[in-house]
C-alpha positions as CSV (number, residue, x, y, z in Angstrom):
1,M,-20.4,-16.2,3.8
2,K,-18.6,-16.3,0.4
3,S,-15.8,-18.7,0.0
4,R,-12.8,-17.5,-1.9
5,N,-10.1,-19.7,-3.3
6,Y,-6.9,-17.8,-2.3
7,G,-4.8,-20.6,-3.5
8,L,-5.6,-19.7,-7.1
9,Y,-4.7,-16.1,-6.4
10,A,-1.3,-17.2,-5.0
11,V,-0.7,-19.4,-8.1
12,A,-1.6,-16.4,-10.4
13,L,0.7,-14.1,-8.4
14,A,3.6,-16.6,-8.7
15,I,3.1,-16.9,-12.4
16,V,3.2,-13.1,-12.8
17,V,6.3,-12.8,-10.7
18,V,8.1,-15.6,-12.5
19,G,7.0,-14.1,-15.9
20,A,8.3,-10.7,-14.8
21,I,11.7,-12.1,-13.8
22,W,11.8,-14.1,-17.0
23,A,11.1,-10.9,-19.0
24,G,14.0,-9.1,-17.3
25,V,12.4,-7.0,-14.6
26,P,14.9,-6.7,-11.7
27,V,14.0,-8.5,-8.5
28,G,14.5,-5.3,-6.5
29,T,11.9,-3.5,-8.6
30,L,9.4,-6.4,-7.9
31,A,10.2,-6.2,-4.2
32,L,9.6,-2.4,-4.2
33,L,6.3,-2.9,-6.1
34,G,5.3,-5.6,-3.6
35,L,6.0,-3.2,-0.6
36,V,4.0,-0.4,-2.3
37,L,1.0,-2.8,-2.9
38,V,1.0,-4.3,0.6
39,C,-0.8,-1.4,2.2
40,P,-3.8,-1.1,-0.1
41,L,-4.2,-4.8,-0.5
42,M,-4.2,-5.3,3.3
43,M,-6.8,-2.5,3.6
44,I,-9.0,-4.2,1.0
45,F,-8.9,-7.6,2.8
46,M,-9.4,-6.1,6.2
47,M,-12.3,-3.9,5.2
48,R,-14.0,-6.8,3.4
49,G,-14.7,-8.5,6.8
50,M,-16.4,-5.4,8.2
51,H,-19.4,-5.6,5.8
52,G,-21.1,-8.5,7.6
53,N,-24.0,-7.8,10.0
54,H,-22.9,-4.4,11.0
55,G,-26.3,-2.8,10.9
56,D,-28.0,-5.6,12.8
57,Q,-25.4,-5.4,15.6
58,H,-26.4,-1.7,16.2
59,R,-30.0,-2.6,16.4
60,H,-29.3,-5.4,19.0
61,D,-27.1,-3.0,21.0
62,D,-29.9,-0.4,21.1
63,A,-32.4,-3.0,22.2
64,D,-30.1,-4.2,25.0
65,R,-29.6,-0.7,26.3
66,R,-33.4,0.0,26.3
67,G,-34.2,-3.1,28.3
68,P,-36.9,-5.7,27.8
69,H,-39.8,-3.6,29.0
70,D,-39.1,-0.3,27.2
71,H,-41.5,-0.3,24.2
72,S,-41.3,3.4,23.5
73,T,-39.0,3.1,20.5
74,M,-39.8,-0.4,19.1
75,R,-39.2,-0.8,15.4
């Protein structure tokens, strides 16, 4: 399992937000942008966890349904 350092992402996001406010971008615009980005970012993070051992799980489920003595479809 890969270990990601989300703390560095949070620091980078804070720097971008503070820099945007310092550059004169209204806070309301940043809030709207944040709301628009929440959906795709959440989808990316949630789908990342689904790429684990998905194929292996199907093979184990099939073997469990066949039973221990059914050798007709062994792979």
